[in-house]
C-alpha positions as CSV (number, residue, x, y, z in Angstrom):
1,M,15.2,-4.2,-39.2
2,Y,12.2,-2.4,-37.8
3,Y,10.8,-1.2,-41.1
4,T,11.0,-1.7,-44.8
5,H,12.2,0.9,-47.1
6,D,10.3,0.8,-50.5
7,I,11.3,3.4,-53.2
8,S,9.6,1.7,-56.1
9,G,7.1,4.6,-56.2
10,C,9.9,7.0,-57.0
11,R,11.0,5.1,-60.2
12,T,10.0,5.8,-63.8
13,A,8.5,2.2,-64.1
14,A,5.9,3.3,-61.6
15,I,5.3,7.1,-62.1
16,G,6.8,7.9,-65.6
17,A,8.8,10.9,-66.5
18,R,8.7,12.4,-62.9
19,G,10.5,9.4,-61.6
20,L,14.1,8.1,-61.7
21,T,15.7,5.6,-63.9
22,D,18.4,3.3,-62.5
23,T,20.8,5.2,-64.7
24,A,20.0,8.5,-63.0
25,L,19.8,7.1,-59.3
26,E,22.6,4.6,-59.0
27,P,25.5,6.9,-59.6
28,V,24.1,9.3,-56.9
29,V,23.8,6.3,-54.5
30,A,27.3,5.3,-55.2
31,R,28.5,8.8,-54.3
32,T,27.3,8.4,-50.8
33,E,30.2,6.0,-50.3
34,G,32.4,8.9,-49.4
35,G,29.9,10.1,-46.7
36,L,29.6,6.6,-45.3
37,A,33.4,6.3,-45.1
38,A,33.6,9.6,-43.3
39,L,30.9,8.4,-40.8
40,R,32.8,5.2,-40.3
41,A,36.0,7.1,-39.5
42,A,34.2,9.6,-37.3
43,Q,32.6,6.8,-35.2
44,A,36.0,5.0,-34.9
45,D,37.9,8.1,-33.7
46,G,35.1,9.7,-31.7
47,T,35.0,12.9,-33.6
48,L,31.2,12.5,-34.0
49,P,30.0,11.5,-30.6
50,L,26.4,11.0,-31.7
51,L,27.5,7.9,-33.6
52,R,28.7,6.2,-30.4
53,L,25.4,7.1,-28.5
54,P,23.4,4.0,-30.0
55,G,26.0,1.7,-28.4
56,R,26.2,3.3,-25.1
57,R,24.5,2.1,-21.9
58,D,26.9,3.4,-19.2
59,D,25.1,6.8,-19.0
60,L,21.6,5.3,-18.7
61,G,21.8,4.0,-15.0
62,A,22.3,7.4,-13.6
63,L,19.6,9.0,-15.7
64,E,17.2,6.1,-14.7
65,R,17.9,6.8,-11.0
66,L,17.2,10.6,-11.5
67,A,14.1,9.8,-13.4
68,D,12.9,7.4,-10.7
69,G,13.1,10.3,-8.2
70,W,11.2,12.7,-10.4
71,R,8.5,10.2,-11.1
72,G,8.0,9.8,-7.4
73,R,7.9,13.5,-6.7
74,F,6.1,15.3,-9.4
75,D,2.8,15.0,-11.3
76,T,4.0,17.5,-14.0
77,V,7.4,18.1,-15.5
78,V,8.0,21.2,-17.5
79,I,10.7,21.1,-20.1
80,L,12.1,24.5,-21.3
81,G,14.0,24.5,-24.4
82,T,13.5,25.1,-28.2
83,G,14.5,23.4,-31.4
84,G,16.7,20.4,-30.9
85,S,16.5,20.8,-27.1
86,S,12.8,20.0,-27.4
87,L,11.6,18.4,-30.6
88,G,13.4,15.1,-29.9
89,G,12.0,14.8,-26.5
90,Q,8.5,15.6,-27.8
91,A,8.8,12.9,-30.4
92,L,9.8,10.3,-27.9
93,Y,7.3,11.4,-25.3
94,A,4.5,10.9,-27.8
95,L,5.0,7.1,-27.4
96,A,3.7,7.4,-23.8
97,D,1.1,10.1,-24.1
98,Y,-1.4,10.2,-27.0
99,G,-2.5,13.7,-25.8
100,F,-4.9,12.4,-23.1
101,G,-2.4,12.3,-20.3
102,P,0.5,10.2,-19.1
103,A,0.7,6.6,-18.3
104,A,-0.3,5.6,-14.7
105,G,2.6,6.3,-12.2
106,T,4.4,8.9,-14.4
107,P,4.1,12.7,-14.6
108,R,2.7,14.6,-17.4
109,L,5.4,16.2,-19.5
110,V,4.9,19.7,-20.9
111,F,7.3,21.0,-23.5
112,M,7.4,24.8,-23.7
113,D,9.3,25.6,-26.9
114,N,8.0,29.1,-27.6
115,I,7.9,32.4,-26.0
116,D,4.3,33.3,-26.5
117,P,3.6,35.2,-23.2
118,D,-0.1,34.1,-23.2
119,G,1.0,30.4,-23.4
120,F,3.5,30.9,-20.7
121,S,1.0,32.7,-18.4
122,A,-1.4,29.8,-19.0
123,L,1.3,27.3,-17.9
124,A,2.2,29.3,-14.7
125,S,-1.5,29.3,-13.7
126,A,-2.0,25.6,-14.5
127,V,0.8,24.0,-12.5
128,D,1.4,23.6,-8.8
129,P,5.1,24.4,-8.1
130,A,5.0,21.8,-5.2
131,K,4.2,19.1,-7.6
132,T,6.2,20.3,-10.6
133,G,9.7,19.7,-11.8
134,V,11.6,21.9,-14.3
135,I,14.2,20.9,-16.9
136,V,15.9,23.7,-18.7
137,I,17.9,22.6,-21.8
138,S,20.2,24.7,-23.8
139,K,23.3,23.3,-25.5
140,S,25.1,26.6,-25.6
141,G,23.7,27.8,-22.4
142,G,22.8,31.1,-24.0
143,T,19.6,30.5,-26.0
144,A,17.7,33.7,-25.5
145,E,14.2,32.1,-25.6
146,T,15.1,29.4,-23.1
147,L,16.9,31.8,-20.7
148,T,13.8,34.1,-20.8
149,Q,11.6,31.1,-20.0
150,A,13.8,30.1,-17.1
151,M,14.3,33.6,-15.8
152,T,10.5,34.0,-15.7
153,L,9.4,30.7,-14.3
154,L,12.1,29.7,-11.8
155,P,11.8,32.9,-9.8
156,A,8.1,32.4,-9.4
157,F,8.7,28.8,-8.2
158,A,11.3,30.0,-5.8
159,A,8.8,32.6,-4.4
160,T,6.4,29.8,-3.6
161,L,8.8,27.0,-2.7
162,G,11.7,28.9,-1.2
163,D,15.3,29.1,-2.5
164,A,16.4,26.0,-0.5
165,A,13.8,23.7,-2.3
166,M,14.7,24.7,-5.8
167,A,17.4,22.1,-6.2
168,R,14.9,19.4,-5.8
169,H,12.5,20.9,-8.4
170,A,14.8,22.0,-11.3
171,L,17.9,21.0,-13.2
172,A,19.7,22.3,-16.3
173,I,21.3,20.6,-19.2
174,T,24.0,22.5,-21.0
175,E,27.5,22.1,-22.3
176,P,30.5,22.4,-19.9
177,G,32.1,25.8,-19.2
178,D,30.8,29.1,-18.1
179,N,27.6,30.2,-19.8
180,P,24.5,32.1,-18.8
181,L,22.4,28.9,-18.0
182,R,25.1,27.6,-15.7
183,R,25.2,30.9,-13.9
184,L,21.4,31.0,-13.6
185,A,21.5,27.4,-12.2
186,A,24.1,28.5,-9.7
187,R,21.7,31.1,-8.3
188,W,19.8,28.2,-6.6
189,D,22.5,25.5,-6.7
190,L,20.6,23.5,-9.2
191,P,22.0,20.3,-10.6
192,V,23.6,20.7,-14.0
193,L,24.0,17.8,-16.5
194,D,26.6,18.1,-19.2
195,H,25.4,18.3,-22.8
196,D,28.2,16.8,-24.9
197,P,29.6,19.8,-27.0
198,G,30.1,17.4,-29.9
199,V,26.5,16.5,-30.2
200,G,24.5,19.2,-32.1
201,G,21.2,20.1,-30.7
202,R,19.1,18.8,-33.5
203,Y,21.1,15.5,-33.4
204,A,20.6,15.2,-29.6
205,A,17.5,13.1,-29.4
206,L,19.6,9.9,-28.5
207,S,21.6,11.8,-25.8
208,L,20.4,12.8,-22.3
209,V,18.3,15.6,-23.9
210,G,15.9,12.9,-25.2
211,M,16.7,10.0,-22.9
212,L,15.9,11.8,-19.6
213,P,12.4,13.0,-20.6
214,A,11.8,9.5,-22.1
215,L,12.9,7.8,-18.9
216,I,10.7,10.1,-16.7
217,A,7.9,9.2,-18.9
218,G,8.5,5.4,-18.5
219,I,9.9,4.8,-22.0
220,D,12.5,2.2,-22.4
221,A,15.6,4.2,-23.3
222,T,17.7,1.0,-23.8
223,A,15.2,-0.1,-26.5
224,I,15.4,3.3,-28.2
225,R,19.2,3.0,-28.6
226,E,19.0,-0.6,-29.5
227,G,16.8,0.3,-32.6
228,A,19.2,3.2,-33.4
229,A,22.1,0.8,-33.1
230,A,20.6,-1.7,-35.6
231,V,20.3,1.0,-38.3
232,L,23.6,2.4,-37.5
233,D,25.4,-1.0,-37.6
234,N,23.7,-1.9,-40.9
235,A,24.7,1.4,-42.5
236,L,28.3,1.3,-41.5
237,G,28.8,-2.3,-42.1
238,A,27.2,-2.6,-45.4
239,A,29.3,-3.6,-48.4
240,L,27.6,-1.3,-50.8
241,P,25.7,2.0,-50.4
242,A,22.8,0.6,-52.2
243,D,22.3,-1.7,-49.2
244,V,22.0,1.3,-46.9
245,P,18.3,2.7,-46.8
246,P,19.5,6.1,-45.5
247,A,22.1,6.4,-48.4
248,V,19.3,5.6,-50.9
249,G,17.0,8.1,-49.4
250,A,19.7,10.8,-49.4
251,A,20.4,10.0,-53.1
252,L,16.6,10.1,-53.9
253,S,16.4,13.8,-52.6
254,L,19.3,15.0,-54.7
255,A,18.5,13.2,-57.8
256,L,14.8,14.2,-57.8
257,L,15.7,17.8,-57.2
258,R,18.4,17.8,-59.9
259,D,16.6,16.0,-62.6
260,N,12.9,16.8,-61.9
261,G,12.8,19.9,-59.8
262,V,11.4,18.2,-56.7
263,G,12.3,20.9,-54.1
264,T,9.8,19.8,-51.3
265,T,9.9,16.6,-49.2
266,V,6.7,15.7,-47.4
267,M,6.8,13.4,-44.3
268,L,3.4,11.7,-44.0
269,P,3.0,9.4,-41.0
270,Y,-0.3,7.5,-40.6
271,L,0.1,7.2,-36.9
272,D,-0.9,9.9,-34.4
273,R,2.2,9.1,-32.2
274,L,4.5,10.0,-35.1
275,R,3.1,13.6,-35.6
276,R,5.9,15.1,-33.4
277,F,8.4,12.9,-35.1
278,A,7.5,14.6,-38.5
279,A,8.1,18.0,-36.8
280,W,11.4,16.7,-35.5
281,H,12.4,15.7,-38.9
282,G,11.5,18.9,-40.3
283,Q,14.1,20.9,-38.1
284,L,16.7,18.1,-38.7
285,W,16.4,18.3,-42.5
286,A,15.8,22.1,-43.0
287,E,18.5,23.3,-40.6
288,S,21.1,20.8,-41.7
289,L,20.7,21.2,-45.5
290,G,19.4,24.6,-46.2
291,K,22.7,26.6,-46.9
292,G,24.1,28.4,-49.9
293,G,21.0,27.7,-52.0
294,A,21.1,24.0,-51.4
295,G,18.5,21.7,-49.7
296,T,14.8,20.8,-50.1
297,T,11.9,22.1,-48.1
298,P,10.4,19.7,-45.5
299,V,6.7,19.6,-44.9
300,D,5.2,17.6,-42.0
301,A,1.7,16.1,-42.5
302,L,-0.5,13.5,-40.9
303,G,-2.7,10.9,-42.6
304,A,-5.6,10.7,-42.7
305,V,-6.0,14.2,-41.6
306,D,-4.2,15.7,-44.6
307,Q,-6.1,13.6,-47.1
308,H,-8.8,16.3,-46.3
309,S,-6.5,19.2,-46.2
310,Q,-3.4,19.1,-48.5
311,L,-4.1,16.1,-50.7
312,Q,-5.7,18.2,-53.4
313,L,-2.7,20.3,-53.8
314,W,-0.4,17.3,-53.7
315,L,-2.3,15.6,-56.5
316,D,-3.3,18.6,-58.6
317,G,-0.9,21.4,-57.7
318,P,2.8,21.8,-58.6
319,A,4.6,18.5,-59.2
320,D,7.5,19.5,-57.0
321,K,7.1,17.2,-54.1
322,M,8.5,13.9,-52.9
323,F,6.5,11.9,-50.3
324,T,7.7,9.6,-47.5
325,V,4.7,7.7,-46.1
326,L,5.1,6.0,-42.8
327,T,2.6,3.2,-42.3
328,G,1.8,0.9,-39.4
329,P,0.1,-2.6,-39.2
330,Q,-3.4,-1.1,-38.6
331,G,-5.6,-3.7,-40.2
332,G,-7.9,-5.6,-37.9
333,T,-7.2,-3.3,-34.9
334,G,-9.4,-0.9,-33.0
335,A,-13.2,-0.9,-32.5
336,R,-15.4,-2.7,-34.9
337,V,-18.4,-1.0,-36.6
338,D,-21.7,-3.0,-36.2
339,A,-22.9,-4.1,-39.7
340,E,-26.6,-3.5,-39.3
341,F,-25.9,0.0,-38.0
342,A,-23.7,0.8,-40.9
343,A,-26.3,-0.6,-43.4
344,A,-29.0,1.4,-41.9
345,L,-26.9,4.6,-42.4
346,G,-26.2,3.5,-46.0
347,V,-22.5,3.0,-45.5
348,D,-22.5,-0.8,-45.6
349,Y,-18.9,-0.8,-46.7
350,L,-18.0,0.1,-43.1
351,G,-20.0,-2.8,-41.6
352,G,-18.0,-5.4,-39.7
353,R,-14.8,-3.5,-40.3
354,T,-12.5,-2.0,-37.7
355,M,-11.2,1.4,-37.4
356,G,-7.8,0.0,-38.3
357,D,-9.2,-1.6,-41.5
358,L,-10.2,1.9,-42.6
359,M,-6.8,3.3,-41.7
360,A,-5.1,0.5,-43.6
361,A,-7.3,1.1,-46.7
362,E,-6.7,4.8,-46.6
363,Q,-2.9,4.4,-46.2
364,Q,-2.8,2.2,-49.3
365,A,-5.2,4.3,-51.3
366,T,-3.2,7.5,-50.7
367,I,0.0,5.7,-51.7
368,D,-1.7,4.3,-54.8
369,T,-3.3,7.6,-55.7
370,L,0.0,9.6,-55.4
371,V,1.9,7.0,-57.5
372,A,-1.0,7.0,-60.1
373,N,-0.6,10.7,-60.4
374,G,3.1,10.7,-61.0
375,R,4.2,11.8,-57.6
376,P,7.4,10.3,-56.3
377,T,6.4,8.2,-53.2
378,R,8.5,6.1,-51.0
379,V,7.0,3.9,-48.3
380,M,8.4,3.0,-44.9
381,A,6.3,0.3,-43.4
382,L,6.7,-0.3,-39.7
383,E,6.2,-3.7,-38.2
384,R,5.0,-2.0,-35.0
385,L,5.5,1.5,-33.2
386,D,7.6,1.1,-30.0
387,A,10.6,2.5,-28.4
388,A,13.1,0.5,-30.6
389,T,11.3,1.4,-33.8
390,L,11.2,5.0,-33.1
391,G,15.0,4.9,-32.2
392,A,15.5,3.1,-35.6
393,L,13.6,5.7,-37.4
394,M,15.5,8.6,-35.8
395,M,18.8,7.1,-36.6
396,H,17.7,6.5,-40.2
397,F,16.9,10.1,-40.8
398,M,19.9,11.5,-38.9
399,L,22.1,9.3,-41.2
400,E,20.0,10.2,-44.3
401,T,20.4,13.9,-43.4
402,M,24.2,13.7,-42.9
403,L,24.5,11.7,-46.2
404,A,22.3,14.3,-48.0
405,A,24.6,17.0,-46.7
406,H,27.5,15.1,-48.2
407,L,25.9,15.0,-51.6
408,F,24.7,18.7,-51.4
409,E,28.3,19.6,-50.2
410,V,27.2,21.5,-47.2
411,D,28.0,21.2,-43.5
412,A,25.3,19.2,-41.8
413,F,26.1,20.6,-38.4
414,D,26.2,24.3,-38.6
415,Q,23.4,27.0,-39.1
416,P,24.9,30.4,-40.1
417,A,21.7,32.0,-41.2
418,V,20.0,31.2,-37.9
419,E,23.0,32.7,-36.0
420,Q,22.5,36.0,-37.9
421,G,18.8,36.2,-36.8
422,K,19.9,35.7,-33.1
423,V,22.4,38.5,-33.4
424,L,19.8,40.9,-34.9
425,A,17.3,40.0,-32.2
426,R,19.8,40.9,-29.5
427,S,20.6,44.2,-31.3
428,Y,16.9,45.1,-31.5
429,L,16.5,44.5,-27.7
430,R,19.5,46.7,-26.8
431,E,18.3,49.4,-29.0
432,S,14.8,49.4,-27.6
433,A,16.1,49.4,-24.1
434,A,18.3,52.5,-24.8
435,S,15.6,54.5,-26.4
């Protein structure tokens, strides 16, 4: 496996009364067997296509050829979409771009997932249409935010490039059948790639929605799926739910909420490249579980940043949070501090140490402090952070979310409250246009 899953910091032996005994946790873990059985059946009969994605390779060749062409033509690729159409791609792209620009020979990817007019105006003035590609992603093809983005940006591109050139500069990803995005694409004969209707947007990171941006950025899509497959195969092939880390994680959330009122789950990676992963997890968890009064509230954070921001609240505020700390092998890596320089400044403890040494110390110190203060804390230690590991993490949390939905007795794949908001927004627009 690509990571270890240590829940000892969630047990009463480590944190006292705010933790879980074996007697409290084990029956809940055992209850995930029903969810695992349903997932095995869904993978076998194809009713949950996302469970077949980790094992697929047949779709990657065509995507790689498309990505090769885009890498050769563009220095910027703008990806229009929101929620699951964007966050998975952003999490994957972070492997290639730390925020200082793309790897040599690959374009910069810009994810536009909001509809702030100022931000969109800044984008339009910052890119050269002749050197820019645009990918428009909406599973339903009717996402108002994405359509507004596309109906604003694409006509501006066409005015500069000409209608005939648009098919080389833009494409759409949406599910089959007539929908507004397909009609928009037909305006310029843009290529349209099929989004599998059976793969929900927030579960789509391993589909072409995440794979195409990853390939354009030069990330190994095969490795992403191999990591995901390792986690999936282990989960569905295990003899006991207790041997399935995602099942144990799902049980933790339910048992801690039920027994100790832990209604918030904090995702705390100590690696910059996992910052967007934490945001991806937030949507996955919240939108899948928050129904009928069920679920827990996700919070995304970043160490060591939030040691200077949220840690005070975590340690001395309401004891209603569970922590998932993602750590990496940081010790001994990075620049080394000169010992004499450190001593002269009165910080001799930093002398001769690397930046990674400080990160490793702070990771462990935060974990130990949370545990010492009775805060349920699980640790997922990564051997390294690469494409396979990120694929493994994504599969872990997709499975954990689906198994948590089984325990909470909610549908992991719908979002009825979100749909209500969309209906109201459309109504407000029609009313304002009529007045």
